TORBAZA-171447 format. One record per residue (C-alpha): residue number from 1; x, y, z negated. Coordinates in steps of 0.25 Angstrom, whole numbers. Last residue first. Layout:
% residues N
+-----+-------+-------+-------+
:   k :     x :     y :     z :
+-----+-------+-------+-------+
: NUM :     X :     Y :     Z :
...
+-----+-------+-------+-------+
END
This chain:
% residues 378
+-----+-------+-------+-------+
:   k :     x :     y :     z :
+-----+-------+-------+-------+
: 378 :   -19 :    49 :    92 :
: 377 :   -26 :    52 :    77 :
: 376 :   -35 :    42 :    76 :
: 375 :   -25 :    34 :    77 :
: 374 :   -28 :    20 :    88 :
: 373 :   -28 :     5 :    85 :
: 372 :   -35 :    -3 :    98 :
: 371 :   -22 :   -10 :    99 :
: 370 :   -13 :   -15 :   110 :
: 369 :    -7 :    -1 :   110 :
: 368 :    -4 :     1 :    96 :
: 367 :    12 :    -2 :    95 :
: 366 :    14 :     6 :   109 :
: 365 :     5 :    18 :   105 :
: 364 :    10 :    20 :    90 :
: 363 :    24 :    18 :    95 :
: 362 :    21 :    29 :   106 :
: 361 :    16 :    37 :    94 :
: 360 :    28 :    36 :    87 :
: 359 :    35 :    43 :    97 :
: 358 :    26 :    53 :   102 :
: 357 :    25 :    59 :    85 :
: 356 :    40 :    59 :    85 :
: 355 :    41 :    67 :    98 :
: 354 :    29 :    76 :    93 :
: 353 :    37 :    79 :    81 :
: 352 :    31 :    71 :    68 :
: 351 :    29 :    80 :    54 :
: 350 :    18 :    90 :    55 :
: 349 :    11 :    79 :    68 :
: 348 :    12 :    67 :    58 :
: 347 :     2 :    73 :    50 :
: 346 :    -9 :    70 :    60 :
: 345 :   -20 :    63 :    49 :
: 344 :   -18 :    72 :    34 :
: 343 :   -16 :    63 :    22 :
: 342 :    -3 :    73 :    19 :
: 341 :     5 :    69 :     6 :
: 340 :    -4 :    63 :    -5 :
: 339 :     3 :    48 :    -8 :
: 338 :    14 :    55 :   -10 :
: 337 :     6 :    61 :   -23 :
: 336 :     7 :    47 :   -32 :
: 335 :    23 :    52 :   -28 :
: 334 :    32 :    36 :   -25 :
: 333 :    42 :    34 :   -34 :
: 332 :    49 :    22 :   -28 :
: 331 :    58 :    11 :   -33 :
: 330 :    46 :    -1 :   -30 :
: 329 :    39 :    -2 :   -43 :
: 328 :    40 :    15 :   -45 :
: 327 :    30 :    16 :   -34 :
: 326 :    21 :    28 :   -40 :
: 325 :    23 :    42 :   -43 :
: 324 :    16 :    51 :   -51 :
: 323 :     7 :    65 :   -48 :
: 322 :     0 :    70 :   -37 :
: 321 :   -11 :    57 :   -34 :
: 320 :   -15 :    57 :   -51 :
: 319 :   -15 :    71 :   -50 :
: 318 :   -27 :    71 :   -38 :
: 317 :   -24 :    81 :   -27 :
: 316 :   -19 :    71 :   -17 :
: 315 :   -31 :    63 :   -19 :
: 314 :   -41 :    72 :   -17 :
: 313 :   -36 :    79 :    -4 :
: 312 :   -33 :    67 :     1 :
: 311 :   -45 :    61 :     1 :
: 310 :   -49 :    50 :    -8 :
: 309 :   -59 :    59 :   -17 :
: 308 :   -67 :    64 :    -5 :
: 307 :   -66 :    52 :     3 :
: 306 :   -73 :    47 :   -10 :
: 305 :   -83 :    56 :   -13 :
: 304 :   -87 :    57 :     2 :
: 303 :   -90 :    42 :     0 :
: 302 :   -98 :    42 :   -12 :
: 301 :  -108 :    55 :    -9 :
: 300 :  -119 :    50 :   -18 :
: 299 :  -128 :    48 :    -3 :
: 298 :  -115 :    39 :     1 :
: 297 :  -115 :    31 :   -13 :
: 296 :  -131 :    30 :   -14 :
: 295 :  -131 :    23 :     0 :
: 294 :  -123 :    15 :    -4 :
: 293 :  -106 :    14 :    -1 :
: 292 :  -100 :     1 :     5 :
: 291 :   -90 :    -8 :    -3 :
: 290 :   -89 :   -18 :     4 :
: 289 :   -75 :   -14 :     7 :
: 288 :   -76 :   -13 :    22 :
: 287 :   -89 :    -5 :    20 :
: 286 :   -81 :     4 :     9 :
: 285 :   -70 :     6 :    20 :
: 284 :   -80 :    12 :    31 :
: 283 :   -85 :    20 :    21 :
: 282 :   -73 :    27 :    18 :
: 281 :   -71 :    27 :    33 :
: 280 :   -83 :    37 :    35 :
: 279 :   -79 :    44 :    24 :
: 278 :   -68 :    49 :    28 :
: 277 :   -69 :    52 :    42 :
: 276 :   -58 :    58 :    50 :
: 275 :   -47 :    55 :    37 :
: 274 :   -52 :    41 :    38 :
: 273 :   -52 :    40 :    53 :
: 272 :   -36 :    46 :    52 :
: 271 :   -33 :    36 :    43 :
: 270 :   -37 :    23 :    50 :
: 269 :   -46 :    11 :    45 :
: 268 :   -45 :    -2 :    46 :
: 267 :   -56 :   -11 :    39 :
: 266 :   -48 :   -26 :    38 :
: 265 :   -56 :   -39 :    35 :
: 264 :   -69 :   -35 :    41 :
: 263 :   -64 :   -28 :    53 :
: 262 :   -56 :   -42 :    56 :
: 261 :   -50 :   -42 :    70 :
: 260 :   -51 :   -27 :    71 :
: 259 :   -46 :   -24 :    56 :
: 258 :   -35 :   -35 :    61 :
: 257 :   -30 :   -29 :    72 :
: 256 :   -30 :   -14 :    64 :
: 255 :   -24 :   -21 :    52 :
: 254 :   -11 :   -27 :    62 :
: 253 :   -12 :   -13 :    68 :
: 252 :    -9 :    -5 :    58 :
: 251 :     3 :   -11 :    53 :
: 250 :     9 :   -16 :    66 :
: 249 :     7 :     0 :    71 :
: 248 :    15 :     4 :    57 :
: 247 :    26 :    -4 :    58 :
: 246 :    29 :    -5 :    47 :
: 245 :    26 :    -9 :    31 :
: 244 :    36 :     1 :    25 :
: 243 :    43 :     8 :    36 :
: 242 :    51 :     4 :    47 :
: 241 :    41 :     2 :    58 :
: 240 :    51 :     6 :    69 :
: 239 :    44 :    19 :    72 :
: 238 :    44 :    22 :    57 :
: 237 :    58 :    20 :    57 :
: 236 :    60 :    31 :    68 :
: 235 :    48 :    39 :    61 :
: 234 :    58 :    39 :    48 :
: 233 :    69 :    44 :    57 :
: 232 :    61 :    56 :    64 :
: 231 :    56 :    60 :    48 :
: 230 :    69 :    62 :    42 :
: 229 :    72 :    52 :    31 :
: 228 :    72 :    60 :    17 :
: 227 :    86 :    55 :    11 :
: 226 :    84 :    43 :    -1 :
: 225 :    74 :    46 :   -14 :
: 224 :    81 :    37 :   -24 :
: 223 :    81 :    45 :   -36 :
: 222 :    70 :    52 :   -33 :
: 221 :    61 :    37 :   -31 :
: 220 :    57 :    37 :   -17 :
: 219 :    44 :    37 :   -11 :
: 218 :    44 :    52 :    -8 :
: 217 :    51 :    51 :     5 :
: 216 :    42 :    41 :    12 :
: 215 :    29 :    46 :     9 :
: 214 :    33 :    57 :    19 :
: 213 :    38 :    47 :    29 :
: 212 :    26 :    37 :    26 :
: 211 :    16 :    50 :    29 :
: 210 :    23 :    54 :    44 :
: 209 :    23 :    38 :    48 :
: 208 :     8 :    37 :    45 :
: 207 :     5 :    49 :    50 :
: 206 :    10 :    46 :    64 :
: 205 :     8 :    31 :    63 :
: 204 :    -8 :    35 :    62 :
: 203 :   -15 :    29 :    49 :
: 202 :   -23 :    16 :    46 :
: 201 :   -28 :    11 :    35 :
: 200 :   -33 :    -4 :    31 :
: 199 :   -44 :    -9 :    24 :
: 198 :   -43 :   -24 :    21 :
: 197 :   -53 :   -32 :    16 :
: 196 :   -52 :   -47 :     8 :
: 195 :   -59 :   -60 :    16 :
: 194 :   -45 :   -66 :    13 :
: 193 :   -36 :   -72 :    27 :
: 192 :   -28 :   -57 :    28 :
: 191 :   -26 :   -55 :    12 :
: 190 :   -23 :   -70 :     9 :
: 189 :   -14 :   -72 :    20 :
: 188 :    -6 :   -61 :    16 :
: 187 :    -4 :   -48 :    23 :
: 186 :     9 :   -46 :    31 :
: 185 :     1 :   -46 :    44 :
: 184 :    -9 :   -36 :    39 :
: 183 :     3 :   -26 :    37 :
: 182 :     4 :   -25 :    21 :
: 181 :     1 :    -9 :    16 :
: 180 :    -8 :   -14 :     7 :
: 179 :   -17 :    -9 :    -3 :
: 178 :   -26 :   -17 :   -14 :
: 177 :   -41 :   -17 :   -17 :
: 176 :   -48 :   -24 :   -26 :
: 175 :   -62 :   -28 :   -27 :
: 174 :   -60 :   -34 :   -38 :
: 173 :   -54 :   -27 :   -49 :
: 172 :   -38 :   -31 :   -51 :
: 171 :   -36 :   -43 :   -61 :
: 170 :   -36 :   -54 :   -48 :
: 169 :   -23 :   -47 :   -43 :
: 168 :   -13 :   -53 :   -52 :
: 167 :    -2 :   -47 :   -48 :
: 166 :    12 :   -54 :   -47 :
: 165 :    25 :   -49 :   -52 :
: 164 :    37 :   -51 :   -46 :
: 163 :    33 :   -37 :   -39 :
: 162 :    28 :   -34 :   -23 :
: 161 :    15 :   -39 :   -27 :
: 160 :     7 :   -28 :   -30 :
: 159 :    15 :   -19 :   -20 :
: 158 :    10 :   -28 :   -10 :
: 157 :    -5 :   -26 :   -15 :
: 156 :    -3 :   -11 :   -15 :
: 155 :   -12 :   -10 :   -26 :
: 154 :   -27 :    -1 :   -25 :
: 153 :   -32 :    10 :   -32 :
: 152 :   -18 :    14 :   -39 :
: 151 :   -13 :    18 :   -26 :
: 150 :   -24 :    29 :   -24 :
: 149 :   -20 :    36 :   -36 :
: 148 :   -31 :    35 :   -50 :
: 147 :   -36 :    48 :   -56 :
: 146 :   -45 :    53 :   -46 :
: 145 :   -45 :    41 :   -39 :
: 144 :   -54 :    37 :   -49 :
: 143 :   -64 :    46 :   -43 :
: 142 :   -66 :    37 :   -31 :
: 141 :   -76 :    29 :   -39 :
: 140 :   -82 :    19 :   -28 :
: 139 :   -73 :     8 :   -34 :
: 138 :   -70 :     3 :   -20 :
: 137 :   -73 :    16 :   -11 :
: 136 :   -63 :    23 :   -19 :
: 135 :   -53 :    12 :   -20 :
: 134 :   -54 :    11 :    -7 :
: 133 :   -52 :    25 :    -3 :
: 132 :   -41 :    29 :   -12 :
: 131 :   -32 :    17 :    -6 :
: 130 :   -35 :    21 :     7 :
: 129 :   -31 :    35 :     4 :
: 128 :   -19 :    30 :    -1 :
: 127 :   -14 :    21 :     9 :
: 126 :   -19 :    33 :    19 :
: 125 :    -8 :    28 :    31 :
: 124 :     6 :    29 :    22 :
: 123 :     9 :    15 :    22 :
: 122 :     1 :     5 :    32 :
: 121 :   -12 :     5 :    25 :
: 120 :   -20 :    -8 :    21 :
: 119 :   -30 :    -7 :     7 :
: 118 :   -33 :   -21 :     4 :
: 117 :   -49 :   -24 :    -1 :
: 116 :   -51 :   -37 :   -10 :
: 115 :   -66 :   -42 :   -10 :
: 114 :   -60 :   -56 :    -3 :
: 113 :   -50 :   -58 :   -14 :
: 112 :   -35 :   -55 :   -11 :
: 111 :   -26 :   -68 :   -14 :
: 110 :   -12 :   -61 :   -15 :
: 109 :     1 :   -70 :   -20 :
: 108 :     8 :   -77 :    -9 :
: 107 :     7 :   -68 :     2 :
: 106 :     7 :   -56 :    -8 :
: 105 :    20 :   -61 :   -11 :
: 104 :    25 :   -58 :     1 :
: 103 :    22 :   -43 :     0 :
: 102 :    25 :   -40 :   -13 :
: 101 :    38 :   -46 :   -11 :
: 100 :    38 :   -36 :     2 :
:  99 :    35 :   -24 :    -5 :
:  98 :    50 :   -21 :   -11 :
:  97 :    56 :   -25 :     3 :
:  96 :    48 :   -11 :     8 :
:  95 :    41 :   -19 :    20 :
:  94 :    42 :   -18 :    34 :
:  93 :    34 :   -25 :    44 :
:  92 :    35 :   -37 :    55 :
:  91 :    33 :   -48 :    45 :
:  90 :    42 :   -43 :    34 :
:  89 :    54 :   -33 :    40 :
:  88 :    60 :   -28 :    26 :
:  87 :    59 :   -12 :    22 :
:  86 :    69 :    -6 :    14 :
:  85 :    66 :    11 :    10 :
:  84 :    69 :    22 :    19 :
:  83 :    56 :    25 :    19 :
:  82 :    58 :    26 :    34 :
:  81 :    61 :    10 :    32 :
:  80 :    74 :     5 :    29 :
:  79 :    75 :   -10 :    36 :
:  78 :    77 :   -24 :    32 :
:  77 :    74 :   -37 :    39 :
:  76 :    68 :   -48 :    28 :
:  75 :    80 :   -58 :    22 :
:  74 :    78 :   -50 :     7 :
:  73 :    63 :   -52 :    11 :
:  72 :    64 :   -66 :     7 :
:  71 :    72 :   -64 :    -5 :
:  70 :    61 :   -54 :   -12 :
:  69 :    50 :   -63 :    -9 :
:  68 :    58 :   -74 :   -17 :
:  67 :    62 :   -64 :   -29 :
:  66 :    46 :   -64 :   -29 :
:  65 :    42 :   -77 :   -30 :
:  64 :    53 :   -79 :   -39 :
:  63 :    47 :   -69 :   -47 :
:  62 :    34 :   -73 :   -46 :
:  61 :    38 :   -88 :   -50 :
:  60 :    44 :   -83 :   -63 :
:  59 :    31 :   -75 :   -69 :
:  58 :    23 :   -86 :   -66 :
:  57 :    32 :   -95 :   -73 :
:  56 :    30 :   -88 :   -85 :
:  55 :    18 :   -87 :   -85 :
:  54 :    10 :   -74 :   -81 :
:  53 :    -1 :   -65 :   -90 :
:  52 :    -8 :   -56 :   -79 :
:  51 :    -4 :   -43 :   -82 :
:  50 :     3 :   -39 :   -68 :
:  49 :   -11 :   -36 :   -61 :
:  48 :   -15 :   -29 :   -74 :
:  47 :    -7 :   -16 :   -69 :
:  46 :   -16 :   -14 :   -57 :
:  45 :   -22 :    -1 :   -62 :
:  44 :   -11 :     5 :   -73 :
:  43 :    -1 :     3 :   -62 :
:  42 :    14 :     3 :   -70 :
:  41 :    15 :   -13 :   -66 :
:  40 :    25 :   -12 :   -55 :
:  39 :    33 :     1 :   -66 :
:  38 :    38 :   -11 :   -73 :
:  37 :    45 :   -16 :   -61 :
:  36 :    53 :    -1 :   -62 :
:  35 :    56 :    -3 :   -77 :
:  34 :    64 :   -16 :   -74 :
:  33 :    59 :   -30 :   -80 :
:  32 :    54 :   -32 :   -65 :
:  31 :    68 :   -31 :   -62 :
:  30 :    73 :   -41 :   -72 :
:  29 :    62 :   -52 :   -66 :
:  28 :    67 :   -50 :   -53 :
:  27 :    83 :   -52 :   -60 :
:  26 :    80 :   -64 :   -68 :
:  25 :    73 :   -70 :   -54 :
:  24 :    85 :   -69 :   -44 :
:  23 :    94 :   -76 :   -57 :
:  22 :    85 :   -87 :   -59 :
:  21 :    84 :   -92 :   -72 :
:  20 :    70 :   -86 :   -74 :
:  19 :    68 :   -73 :   -81 :
:  18 :    55 :   -75 :   -93 :
:  17 :    49 :   -64 :   -89 :
:  16 :    47 :   -53 :  -103 :
:  15 :    50 :   -38 :   -96 :
:  14 :    38 :   -40 :   -85 :
:  13 :    29 :   -47 :   -96 :
:  12 :    33 :   -36 :  -105 :
:  11 :    31 :   -25 :   -95 :
:  10 :    18 :   -30 :   -91 :
:   9 :    14 :   -29 :  -108 :
:   8 :    19 :   -15 :  -107 :
:   7 :     9 :   -12 :   -95 :
:   6 :    -2 :   -17 :  -101 :
:   5 :     1 :   -10 :  -114 :
:   4 :     1 :     2 :  -106 :
:   3 :   -12 :     2 :   -98 :
:   2 :   -20 :    -2 :  -112 :
:   1 :   -24 :   -16 :  -116 :
+-----+-------+-------+-------+
END
């Protein structure tokens, strides 16, 4: 069946739900039938996850559960973020309220397999690069990235579950790769207690702030773009943890601590180390993923080729990464090119004043003083 036929079939499934009598569920069904929601099924790489036939009872149960998640979320503390989007406080971290239904749903419906790989990051910490590298290592086909955006290689698992329709992950080929920004303590027990593995990429907070700030300015639809927030104001919110999935320090520390106590479960990488010696870290990733490079692959230069094809310089120049937008299902219009702004270590020096940098460093030191976690470009 062609991709276009699959989209047409799914649209029929979405619009042909039998509407239950509950008014709130009726409203949710109508919302699902809107064009914005249909865009959720537009990714050709994962569309089969939403194509599994379901009974009327299953559909209604999913809709009721989704409404219950939204009602629970509505009672959580609310704040505006530096991204100028509403955040809710859940288990000590701030989440976009559109994503939270997916996080709650994961706790009931996500069942990882032992071969699953989760790629975890705090936002704007090298997520796109990590996705590209993990995909190339797992498939041994880095050339596929010449026509495939890295964010089409491994879906964000919380986004996958954020709508009323539950995806069928069993249709995805094994071993599966998923991405997430969820803090370790908020991950479902099914992930933390299973033999699946997690690769975490950490980035120095000042660079993370600057990257977040620039990315946030371009994530809104043109007609809904607010006035740009001054960087000092954005930094104040960042320091208070009021950034998506924040605070950054607790996010990083949780994965760091797990990597120390469970090194076979969590591989903790640093962005700065990856930039300094990408080949060595690609080998570390491959070993951890259970896909070490053979002698023949080493001799044929496979590691170097993966590093080259996944480099910022290469990926940022590809047409597939220059055109198009994503995030429509969440009311956003994020340009594919916005994932390739700079990629440099120490870029904060071009944007933060000495006073701002010192303040952020002081907060970092206070949060990390009981930890052995350090940053490579301190």
